[in-house]
C-alpha positions as CSV (number, residue, x, y, z in Angstrom):
1,M,-36.1,-5.3,-92.3
2,K,-39.5,-5.3,-90.7
3,K,-39.9,-9.0,-91.4
4,R,-36.5,-9.8,-89.8
5,I,-37.2,-7.7,-86.7
6,A,-40.7,-9.3,-86.3
7,G,-39.2,-12.7,-86.8
8,E,-36.7,-12.1,-84.0
9,M,-39.4,-10.7,-81.7
10,F,-41.5,-13.8,-82.3
11,R,-38.5,-16.1,-81.8
12,V,-37.7,-14.8,-78.3
13,L,-41.4,-14.6,-77.3
14,K,-42.2,-17.0,-74.5
15,D,-45.4,-19.1,-74.9
16,E,-47.2,-17.0,-72.3
17,G,-45.6,-13.7,-73.4
18,I,-47.0,-10.9,-75.4
19,I,-45.7,-8.4,-77.9
20,L,-47.0,-4.8,-77.7
21,W,-47.0,-3.2,-81.1
22,Y,-47.6,0.6,-81.2
23,D,-47.6,2.2,-84.6
24,F,-49.1,4.7,-87.0
25,R,-52.2,3.8,-88.9
26,Y,-51.8,6.6,-91.5
27,N,-49.0,8.2,-93.4
28,N,-48.0,11.7,-92.3
29,P,-48.6,14.0,-95.2
30,K,-46.1,16.5,-93.8
31,N,-43.3,13.9,-93.2
32,P,-42.7,11.4,-95.9
33,D,-40.5,9.3,-93.5
34,V,-43.5,8.5,-91.3
35,K,-45.4,5.6,-92.9
36,G,-48.5,4.0,-91.5
37,I,-49.0,0.3,-91.3
38,E,-52.2,-1.7,-92.1
39,K,-53.7,-4.4,-90.0
40,K,-53.0,-7.0,-92.7
41,E,-49.3,-6.1,-92.7
42,I,-49.0,-6.5,-88.9
43,K,-50.8,-9.9,-89.3
44,A,-48.4,-10.9,-92.1
45,L,-45.4,-10.0,-89.9
46,F,-46.8,-12.3,-87.1
47,P,-48.6,-15.1,-88.8
48,N,-50.5,-17.7,-86.7
49,C,-50.8,-15.4,-83.7
50,K,-53.6,-13.9,-81.7
51,Y,-54.1,-10.2,-82.1
52,D,-56.0,-7.6,-80.0
53,F,-56.1,-4.4,-82.1
54,N,-56.9,-1.2,-80.3
55,L,-57.2,2.2,-82.0
56,I,-55.8,5.0,-79.8
57,I,-54.6,8.6,-79.9
58,L,-56.8,11.3,-81.3
59,A,-55.1,12.8,-84.3
60,P,-52.4,15.1,-82.9
61,P,-53.2,18.1,-85.2
62,I,-56.8,18.0,-83.8
63,V,-55.6,17.8,-80.2
64,R,-53.1,20.7,-80.7
65,R,-55.9,23.0,-81.9
66,L,-58.8,21.9,-79.7
67,A,-57.2,20.9,-76.3
68,P,-56.5,24.5,-75.3
69,L,-60.2,25.3,-75.9
70,S,-61.9,22.2,-74.7
71,W,-60.5,19.0,-73.4
72,F,-64.0,17.6,-73.3
73,L,-64.4,18.1,-77.1
74,C,-61.2,16.1,-77.6
75,E,-62.6,13.2,-75.6
76,I,-65.8,13.3,-77.6
77,L,-63.9,13.2,-80.9
78,E,-61.7,10.4,-79.7
79,I,-64.8,8.2,-79.8
80,I,-64.7,8.4,-83.7
81,P,-62.5,5.5,-84.8
82,F,-61.0,7.1,-88.0
83,L,-59.8,10.0,-86.0
84,R,-57.6,7.7,-83.9
85,T,-54.2,7.6,-85.6
86,H,-52.4,4.8,-83.9
87,Y,-52.6,1.1,-83.2
88,L,-51.8,-0.5,-80.0
89,V,-51.8,-4.3,-80.7
90,V,-51.3,-7.1,-78.2
91,I,-49.8,-10.0,-80.1
92,S,-49.5,-13.5,-78.5
93,K,-48.8,-17.0,-79.6
94,K,-51.8,-19.2,-80.4
């Protein structure tokens, strides 16, 4: 199904258009329905495209515990790439 959806997104994409892809990087250990996606899978869904991968969102469990105590500490931890749990990818035609 992912392949069909990605194919349709690409089909309707104008030459100067972009696709914004926002998704989880990691599986959620508490929710088996939440599956992460790897860079290579996103690239396989949109072959022959340009990609701008951005890691965003400090892991929500960390934010929930630390934000009430120190927003500044959350901002510092967000610098560490493996603690960012989501991709924001800008995909465009070559």
